[in-house]
PyMOL CGO cylinders between C-alpha atoms (Angstrom):
from pymol import cmd
from pymol.cgo import CYLINDER

trace = [
    CYLINDER, 232.29, 200.27, -14.98, 230.50, 203.49, -15.28, 0.3, 1, 1, 1, 1, 1, 1,
    CYLINDER, 230.50, 203.49, -15.28, 231.19, 206.31, -12.52, 0.3, 1, 1, 1, 1, 1, 1,
    CYLINDER, 231.19, 206.31, -12.52, 227.65, 208.44, -12.16, 0.3, 1, 1, 1, 1, 1, 1,
    CYLINDER, 227.65, 208.44, -12.16, 228.24, 211.51, -13.78, 0.3, 1, 1, 1, 1, 1, 1,
    CYLINDER, 228.24, 211.51, -13.78, 225.28, 213.55, -12.12, 0.3, 1, 1, 1, 1, 1, 1,
    CYLINDER, 225.28, 213.55, -12.12, 224.88, 212.55, -8.55, 0.3, 1, 1, 1, 1, 1, 1,
    CYLINDER, 224.88, 212.55, -8.55, 221.03, 213.14, -7.17, 0.3, 1, 1, 1, 1, 1, 1,
    CYLINDER, 221.03, 213.14, -7.17, 220.39, 214.04, -4.04, 0.3, 1, 1, 1, 1, 1, 1,
    CYLINDER, 220.39, 214.04, -4.04, 217.58, 212.12, -2.24, 0.3, 1, 1, 1, 1, 1, 1,
    CYLINDER, 217.58, 212.12, -2.24, 215.13, 213.37, -0.15, 0.3, 1, 1, 1, 1, 1, 1,
    CYLINDER, 215.13, 213.37, -0.15, 214.47, 217.50, 0.21, 0.3, 1, 1, 1, 1, 1, 1,
    CYLINDER, 214.47, 217.50, 0.21, 216.36, 220.17, 2.00, 0.3, 1, 1, 1, 1, 1, 1,
    CYLINDER, 216.36, 220.17, 2.00, 215.10, 222.34, 4.89, 0.3, 1, 1, 1, 1, 1, 1,
    CYLINDER, 215.10, 222.34, 4.89, 213.96, 225.20, 2.54, 0.3, 1, 1, 1, 1, 1, 1,
    CYLINDER, 213.96, 225.20, 2.54, 212.32, 222.97, 0.02, 0.3, 1, 1, 1, 1, 1, 1,
    CYLINDER, 212.32, 222.97, 0.02, 210.19, 221.49, 3.39, 0.3, 1, 1, 1, 1, 1, 1,
    CYLINDER, 210.19, 221.49, 3.39, 209.71, 224.86, 4.41, 0.3, 1, 1, 1, 1, 1, 1,
    CYLINDER, 209.71, 224.86, 4.41, 208.20, 226.18, 1.22, 0.3, 1, 1, 1, 1, 1, 1,
    CYLINDER, 208.20, 226.18, 1.22, 205.74, 223.25, 0.89, 0.3, 1, 1, 1, 1, 1, 1,
    CYLINDER, 205.74, 223.25, 0.89, 204.47, 223.95, 4.10, 0.3, 1, 1, 1, 1, 1, 1,
    CYLINDER, 204.47, 223.95, 4.10, 203.98, 227.58, 3.61, 0.3, 1, 1, 1, 1, 1, 1,
    CYLINDER, 203.98, 227.58, 3.61, 202.04, 226.83, 0.00, 0.3, 1, 1, 1, 1, 1, 1,
    CYLINDER, 202.04, 226.83, 0.00, 200.08, 224.03, 1.91, 0.3, 1, 1, 1, 1, 1, 1,
    CYLINDER, 200.08, 224.03, 1.91, 199.20, 226.48, 4.65, 0.3, 1, 1, 1, 1, 1, 1,
    CYLINDER, 199.20, 226.48, 4.65, 198.44, 229.35, 2.09, 0.3, 1, 1, 1, 1, 1, 1,
    CYLINDER, 198.44, 229.35, 2.09, 196.17, 226.70, 0.50, 0.3, 1, 1, 1, 1, 1, 1,
    CYLINDER, 196.17, 226.70, 0.50, 194.54, 225.84, 3.85, 0.3, 1, 1, 1, 1, 1, 1,
    CYLINDER, 194.54, 225.84, 3.85, 193.68, 229.24, 4.34, 0.3, 1, 1, 1, 1, 1, 1,
    CYLINDER, 193.68, 229.24, 4.34, 192.44, 229.79, 0.94, 0.3, 1, 1, 1, 1, 1, 1,
    CYLINDER, 192.44, 229.79, 0.94, 189.75, 227.43, 0.99, 0.3, 1, 1, 1, 1, 1, 1,
    CYLINDER, 189.75, 227.43, 0.99, 189.05, 228.04, 4.73, 0.3, 1, 1, 1, 1, 1, 1,
    CYLINDER, 189.05, 228.04, 4.73, 188.67, 231.80, 4.47, 0.3, 1, 1, 1, 1, 1, 1,
    CYLINDER, 188.67, 231.80, 4.47, 187.31, 231.77, 0.62, 0.3, 1, 1, 1, 1, 1, 1,
    CYLINDER, 187.31, 231.77, 0.62, 185.50, 228.61, -0.18, 0.3, 1, 1, 1, 1, 1, 1,
    CYLINDER, 185.50, 228.61, -0.18, 183.83, 230.10, -3.48, 0.3, 1, 1, 1, 1, 1, 1,
    CYLINDER, 183.83, 230.10, -3.48, 187.07, 231.59, -4.54, 0.3, 1, 1, 1, 1, 1, 1,
    CYLINDER, 187.07, 231.59, -4.54, 188.82, 228.33, -3.90, 0.3, 1, 1, 1, 1, 1, 1,
    CYLINDER, 188.82, 228.33, -3.90, 185.67, 226.30, -5.57, 0.3, 1, 1, 1, 1, 1, 1,
    CYLINDER, 185.67, 226.30, -5.57, 185.73, 228.43, -8.47, 0.3, 1, 1, 1, 1, 1, 1,
    CYLINDER, 185.73, 228.43, -8.47, 189.83, 227.72, -8.85, 0.3, 1, 1, 1, 1, 1, 1,
    CYLINDER, 189.83, 227.72, -8.85, 189.29, 223.92, -8.97, 0.3, 1, 1, 1, 1, 1, 1,
    CYLINDER, 189.29, 223.92, -8.97, 186.45, 223.75, -11.37, 0.3, 1, 1, 1, 1, 1, 1,
    CYLINDER, 186.45, 223.75, -11.37, 188.19, 226.12, -13.70, 0.3, 1, 1, 1, 1, 1, 1,
    CYLINDER, 188.19, 226.12, -13.70, 191.67, 224.07, -13.38, 0.3, 1, 1, 1, 1, 1, 1,
    CYLINDER, 191.67, 224.07, -13.38, 189.40, 220.85, -13.93, 0.3, 1, 1, 1, 1, 1, 1,
    CYLINDER, 189.40, 220.85, -13.93, 187.90, 222.60, -17.24, 0.3, 1, 1, 1, 1, 1, 1,
    CYLINDER, 187.90, 222.60, -17.24, 191.03, 223.34, -18.49, 0.3, 1, 1, 1, 1, 1, 1,
    CYLINDER, 191.03, 223.34, -18.49, 192.57, 219.95, -18.19, 0.3, 1, 1, 1, 1, 1, 1,
    CYLINDER, 192.57, 219.95, -18.19, 189.63, 218.24, -19.68, 0.3, 1, 1, 1, 1, 1, 1,
    CYLINDER, 189.63, 218.24, -19.68, 189.91, 220.99, -22.53, 0.3, 1, 1, 1, 1, 1, 1,
    CYLINDER, 189.91, 220.99, -22.53, 193.74, 219.88, -22.78, 0.3, 1, 1, 1, 1, 1, 1,
    CYLINDER, 193.74, 219.88, -22.78, 192.94, 216.26, -23.12, 0.3, 1, 1, 1, 1, 1, 1,
    CYLINDER, 192.94, 216.26, -23.12, 190.13, 216.83, -25.33, 0.3, 1, 1, 1, 1, 1, 1,
    CYLINDER, 190.13, 216.83, -25.33, 192.73, 218.83, -27.75, 0.3, 1, 1, 1, 1, 1, 1,
    CYLINDER, 192.73, 218.83, -27.75, 195.22, 216.42, -27.54, 0.3, 1, 1, 1, 1, 1, 1,
    CYLINDER, 195.22, 216.42, -27.54, 192.60, 212.99, -28.39, 0.3, 1, 1, 1, 1, 1, 1,
    CYLINDER, 192.60, 212.99, -28.39, 191.18, 215.22, -31.44, 0.3, 1, 1, 1, 1, 1, 1,
    CYLINDER, 191.18, 215.22, -31.44, 195.11, 216.17, -32.26, 0.3, 1, 1, 1, 1, 1, 1,
    CYLINDER, 195.11, 216.17, -32.26, 196.28, 212.50, -32.36, 0.3, 1, 1, 1, 1, 1, 1,
    CYLINDER, 196.28, 212.50, -32.36, 192.90, 211.06, -34.21, 0.3, 1, 1, 1, 1, 1, 1,
    CYLINDER, 192.90, 211.06, -34.21, 193.60, 213.77, -37.37, 0.3, 1, 1, 1, 1, 1, 1,
    CYLINDER, 193.60, 213.77, -37.37, 196.85, 212.06, -37.43, 0.3, 1, 1, 1, 1, 1, 1,
    CYLINDER, 196.85, 212.06, -37.43, 195.56, 208.62, -38.20, 0.3, 1, 1, 1, 1, 1, 1,
    CYLINDER, 195.56, 208.62, -38.20, 192.90, 209.91, -40.78, 0.3, 1, 1, 1, 1, 1, 1,
]
cmd.load_cgo(trace, "trace")
């Protein structure tokens, strides 16, 4: 029988949950107080992700050529 060498702790601790709540509140406040800035951030993030995917597709297509 093999023994688990790296036991994983399931669930999150209180600190992890507190940080998640604080980040969630900060995002909600950003959207409510500065909706234009929040929309610009989402749009920029979307463009970045699509450029990354497009670059990866081009890279893999050139590997096969």
